[in-house]
N, C-alpha and C positions, 0 to 999 in steps of 0.2 A: 791474611790475604782475603780479599773480598770474593764472595762467590759470584761467578759469572752468571749473568742473566740468560735464561733460556730464550733463544730466538726462534720464532715460528715463521714459516713462510706464508702462512694463511690459516684459516679456520680448520681446514681438513688436516693440515700438517700438525696443528696443535692436537686434534683428536688422535691422529696416528701416533704421535710421540707419547701422549698420555696413556693410550692403550698399551703401547710397547713397554712403558715403564711400570705402570700400575695395574694393567689388565683393564677389562671393560668396567670393573667397579671403580676404577680411578676417575671415570667420567662423572661420578657422583660424589667424589670426596668433597666434604664441606657443605653438602646440601642442607644438613640439619641446622647449622648456625644461620645459613642464608634464609631458611624458611622462618625461623624465629624472628630474625631481624625484619624481614619483609612483612610478616604478619603484624608485628607491633607498629611499624611505621604506617602501613596501609590502614590499619584500624584507627590509629590516632589521627591521621590526616583526613580520612573521609568522615569520621564522626565529628571531628572538630569543625570541619568545613560546614557540614549540614547544620550543626548547632549554632555556629556563628551566623550563618545566613538567616536562620529562623529568628534569632534574637534581633538581628539588625532590621529585618523586615517588620517585626513587631514594634520596633522603635520608630518605624515610619520611613526608613531609608528605601530608596527606589531599587527595585530588582534590575540591576544593570551590570555591564562588564566591570565597572569601577568597584561595585560592591563585591562581585565575584573575585576580583583580584585581591581586594582587602581580606576577604575571608580565606582565600588561598594562602596568603602570607601568614595569617594567624594560625591556620592549620599546619603550615610548614614549621612554625616555631614549636608548636606542641609536638608534632611528629619527631622533630629533631631531638627534643628533650627526652621524649619517651623512648625513642629508638637508638639514641647514642650509645648506651651501655651495650646493647646487643650488637651494634655496629662495630664497636671496639673489640668485643669478644670474637665476632665473626672474622674480622681482619687478622687478629692475632692467631686465631685457629688456623686460618689459611696459610699464614706465614710459617707457623710451626710445622704444619703438614708438608709444606713445600720443602722444608729443611729435613724431611725424613723422620720427624718425630710425631708422636700422637699424644693428645691429652684431652680429657673430657671437658665439656663445656663449663660445667659448674666448678670443676677443679681449677680450670684456668681463671674463672671469675674470682674464686677465692684467693688465688695467688695474686692477681692484680690488686684486689682490695687490700690484702695484707702488705704487699710490697710498696704500692704506690698511693694507696688511699682512695677514697671515693671519687675525688676529682679526676682520677685517671680515666674514669668511664665517660668523661665529657671532653676529652681532648679532641680537638677538631670539630667541636660543636658548631662553630661559626661556618666552617666550610660545608658541613652537612646541611645546615639551615639554608645557606645560599643555593646549594645544589637542589635541594627540595623545593625551595621557593620558585626558582626558575621553572622547574618542571610543573609544579602545582598551579602556578598562575596560568600557564599555557593550557594545561589539561582541563582545569575547571572552567575557564572561559570558553574553550572549545566545547566542552561537555554541555554547558548551559545553552550555547548556540544550537547545538545538535538537538537538545531537548525541545527548543522552540520550533524547530522544523517539524517535529512529530507531535507537538502539543495539539490536542483536540479538546477545546473547551466544552463541547457537547457531552463529553464523557464524565464530566463532574457531577 
């Protein structure tokens, strides 16, 4: 029999039910895997974007929204590859904990590797890439436009 999905009436109802079930500490369940995943993805996308932009400018490409979009897509591809294993482990950790079980991050990674092989860490890579690309293209183009608003060439 399939487990029924827990339905919340809103954000505060979710908080209330979580605290009732797991105590206040329940609000922080799964924060560790989330921090690892987000750190890897953010580091990969920002460093790749900056490096890609620098290289493209050195090759003579114009600093434009088109270049920013291109570099954001390249950054998204790298971030998806770097972050996918952590994303898989984070999702499975959250699913295991919601089922009332607990397992360590590295223990779970070892189990996935032994039972499913290395390719299991890249399931859903395409979905992760497209989600990151949509966000990054928007974010980096907006970021570059905001930087232009505050750019002062006399400070160079």
